[in-house]
C-alpha positions in Angstrom: 248.5 133.6 -1.9 248.1 129.9 -2.7 247.5 128.0 0.5 248.0 124.2 0.4 244.7 122.3 0.1 243.5 120.2 3.0 244.3 116.5 2.5 241.4 115.3 4.6 243.8 113.2 6.8 243.8 113.6 10.5 246.9 113.6 12.7 246.6 110.4 14.8 247.6 112.4 17.9 244.4 114.3 17.5 242.1 111.6 16.0 239.9 111.6 19.1 239.8 115.3 19.5 236.8 117.4 18.5 236.7 121.2 18.4 236.8 123.0 20.7 238.8 120.4 22.5 241.6 120.4 20.0 243.5 123.1 21.9 243.2 121.2 25.1 244.4 118.0 23.4 247.4 119.9 22.1 248.3 121.1 25.5 248.0 117.6 27.0 250.2 116.2 24.2 252.9 118.9 24.7 252.9 118.2 28.5 253.4 114.5 27.8 256.3 115.2 25.5 257.9 117.5 28.0 257.6 114.8 30.7 259.2 112.2 28.4 262.1 114.5 27.5 262.9 115.5 31.1 262.5 112.1 32.6 259.6 113.3 34.8 258.1 110.4 36.8 261.4 108.6 37.5 261.1 109.5 41.2 264.4 111.4 41.2 264.6 114.5 43.3 265.6 117.7 41.6 268.0 119.7 43.7 268.5 123.4 42.9 270.6 126.1 44.6 268.6 128.1 47.1 267.4 131.4 45.7 268.3 134.2 48.2 266.5 137.5 48.2 267.6 140.4 50.4 265.2 141.7 53.0 263.5 144.9 51.9 265.0 148.1 53.3 263.3 150.0 56.0 261.8 153.3 55.0 264.6 156.0 54.9 264.9 158.2 57.9 266.3 161.7 58.2 269.0 161.9 60.9 270.9 164.8 62.5 274.0 165.1 64.6 272.1 165.6 67.8 272.7 163.0 70.5 269.2 161.7 70.3 269.2 161.3 66.5 272.7 159.7 66.7 271.5 157.1 69.2 268.5 156.3 66.9 270.9 155.9 63.9 273.1 153.5 65.9 270.1 151.4 66.9 268.8 151.3 63.3 272.2 150.3 62.1 272.4 147.5 64.6 269.0 146.3 63.7 269.9 146.4 60.0 273.1 144.4 60.6 271.2 141.7 62.5 268.5 141.2 59.9 268.1 137.5 59.2 267.3 135.9 55.9 265.7 132.5 55.4 269.0 131.2 54.0 272.6 131.8 54.9 273.8 135.4 54.6 277.1 137.1 54.8 279.1 140.3 54.2 282.5 140.5 52.4 285.3 142.3 54.2 288.9 143.3 54.0 290.9 143.9 57.2 294.2 145.5 58.0 295.1 144.9 61.7 298.1 146.4 63.3 299.2 145.5 66.9 302.1 146.9 68.8 303.3 146.2 72.4 305.1 143.6 74.4 308.2 144.1 72.5 306.7 143.0 69.2 304.7 144.4 66.2 302.2 142.6 64.0 300.5 143.6 60.8 297.8 141.2 59.6 296.0 141.7 56.3 292.9 139.5 55.7 290.1 139.2 53.2 287.0 137.0 53.5 283.4 136.8 54.6 281.5 137.1 57.8 278.6 134.6 58.0 276.2 136.0 60.5 275.9 135.3 63.3 279.1 133.4 64.3 281.0 132.3 61.2 284.2 133.6 59.5 285.9 132.4 56.4 289.1 134.3 55.4 292.7 134.2 54.3 295.2 136.2 56.4 298.9 137.0 56.2 301.4 138.6 58.6 303.2 141.2 56.5 305.9 141.9 59.2 307.0 138.3 59.4 309.6 137.2 56.8 308.3 134.7 54.4 305.0 134.4 56.2 302.7 132.2 54.1 298.9 132.9 53.8 296.8 131.1 56.3 293.2 130.1 55.5 290.9 130.4 58.5 287.4 129.2 59.2 285.7 129.9 62.5 282.3 128.3 63.1 280.3 127.7 66.2 283.1 128.8 68.5 285.7 126.6 67.0 288.6 127.8 64.9 290.3 125.9 62.0 293.3 126.9 60.0 295.5 125.5 57.2 298.6 126.7 55.4 301.8 125.4 53.8 303.1 124.9 57.4 300.4 122.3 58.0 300.9 120.7 54.6 297.5 121.9 53.5 295.6 120.0 56.2 293.0 121.7 58.3 293.8 121.9 62.0 291.5 122.8 64.9 292.8 124.9 67.7 294.8 128.0 68.7 295.7 130.5 66.1 297.2 134.0 66.5 295.6 136.4 66.2 292.1 135.0 66.7 289.7 135.8 63.8 287.4 138.7 64.3 284.0 138.1 65.7 281.2 139.0 63.2 278.8 139.9 66.0 281.2 142.6 67.1 279.9 144.7 64.2 276.6 145.1 66.0 278.0 145.0 69.5 280.3 147.9 68.8 277.1 149.9 68.4 275.0 148.2 71.0 277.6 148.6 73.8 278.4 152.3 73.2 278.9 154.3 76.4 279.0 157.6 74.4 278.9 158.6 70.8 279.4 161.6 68.5 278.2 162.2 65.0 280.6 164.0 62.6 277.9 164.4 59.9 277.6 163.2 56.4 280.7 162.1 54.5 281.2 160.7 51.0 283.4 157.7 50.6 285.9 157.2 47.7 283.3 155.2 45.7 280.8 158.0 45.9 278.7 156.4 48.6 277.1 158.8 51.1 277.5 157.9 54.7 277.2 159.1 58.3 280.4 159.1 60.2 279.8 158.2 63.8 282.3 157.5 66.5 281.5 155.5 69.7 283.3 154.7 72.9 282.6 151.1 73.6 282.1 149.4 77.0 285.0 146.9 76.7 283.8 144.7 79.6 280.4 144.2 78.0 282.0 143.5 74.7 284.4 140.9 76.1 281.8 139.2 78.2 279.5 138.8 75.2 282.3 137.6 72.9 283.5 135.0 75.4 280.1 133.3 75.3 280.6 132.4 71.7 284.0 130.8 71.6 285.9 127.9 73.2 289.2 128.6 71.4 291.9 129.2 74.1 293.8 131.7 72.0 290.7 133.7 71.5 289.7 133.5 75.1 293.1 134.7 76.3 293.1 137.6 73.8 289.6 138.6 74.9 290.5 138.4 78.6 293.4 140.8 78.1 291.0 143.4 76.5 288.6 143.5 79.4 290.0 146.8 80.8 291.0 148.3 77.4 289.8 151.5 75.9 287.9 150.8 72.7 286.9 153.5 70.2 285.1 152.7 66.9 284.6 155.0 63.9 281.8 153.8 61.6 280.9 155.0 58.2 277.2 154.0 57.9 275.4 154.0 54.5 272.8 156.8 54.3 270.4 154.7 52.2 270.6 151.3 53.9 272.1 151.9 57.4 274.8 149.3 57.3 278.5 150.1 57.9 280.8 150.2 54.9 284.0 151.1 56.8 285.0 150.7 60.5 288.1 151.8 62.3 288.6 150.1 65.7 291.2 151.3 68.1 292.0 149.4 71.2 294.4 150.7 73.9 295.2 148.3 76.7 297.0 150.0 79.7 297.5 146.6 81.4 299.5 145.0 78.6 300.8 148.3 77.2 299.6 147.3 73.7 297.6 149.0 71.1 295.7 147.6 68.1 294.0 149.2 65.1 291.7 147.4 62.8 290.5 148.9 59.6 287.5 147.1 58.0 286.0 147.7 54.6 282.6 146.0 54.0 280.9 145.1 50.7 278.2 142.8 49.3 276.0 142.9 52.3 273.6 139.9 52.5 275.3 137.8 49.9 274.6 134.0 50.1 277.2 131.9 51.9 276.9 128.3 53.1 279.7 127.9 55.6 280.6 124.4 56.6 282.9 122.9 59.3 286.2 121.7 57.8 287.3 118.1 58.0 290.2 118.0 60.5 293.4 116.7 59.0 291.9 116.6 55.5 
């Protein structure tokens, strides 16, 4: 192989370098070039999206259908739901809510995200009301905002029927259980292995806790009417991560003569979500 003969000339960038400092000089030159190309040193702040990493899962446990083991599973699930990350975290959900009583029926279908601990962003629609338009809803810090074609696309703060679901209820359904029963392992349609647990919830404790986190009058009235209701919740809890992937909430209120069923499907636990308060009338 015929290699080119050395010319004896020295690159001016390295004229002051002596071996073995040539490599160091090269590194310094490359660094200077990179700074020049990126504009480093112009005092501008670089802003990047926050990098969110999920919390590591707790070691897997083996549960049984005994009352003691079921109580432990419910506690572990509640703890897993409440896990905080350094950033904003959320879970995606779909909801079908059916209410009957008082001479009327209502069927709401919604899809959105729960931003733990007290935020909701979703779009809902009443499928039993003729020509009902979808309504965007944001609940944050106890306040509820909504907008639809009926409000000319402007956000409005205040009453909305029905009030958006409370994300902390996911854990409270488990924390406020008066009794529970474990139906054993069940596999969902997507192949996920779960524990199917049913709990009877103390509705008074549930309402008292929920009322501390909202100032919306429609929500407060709806909660007050549920204080004496019978509440039963079926949860399908992931066997490998102990978070619910489905929930069926049944509420029977003997005072108002109404019943309500809410079917939740959860996915994408601990996704990143930065929920902001809407600008009113914007």
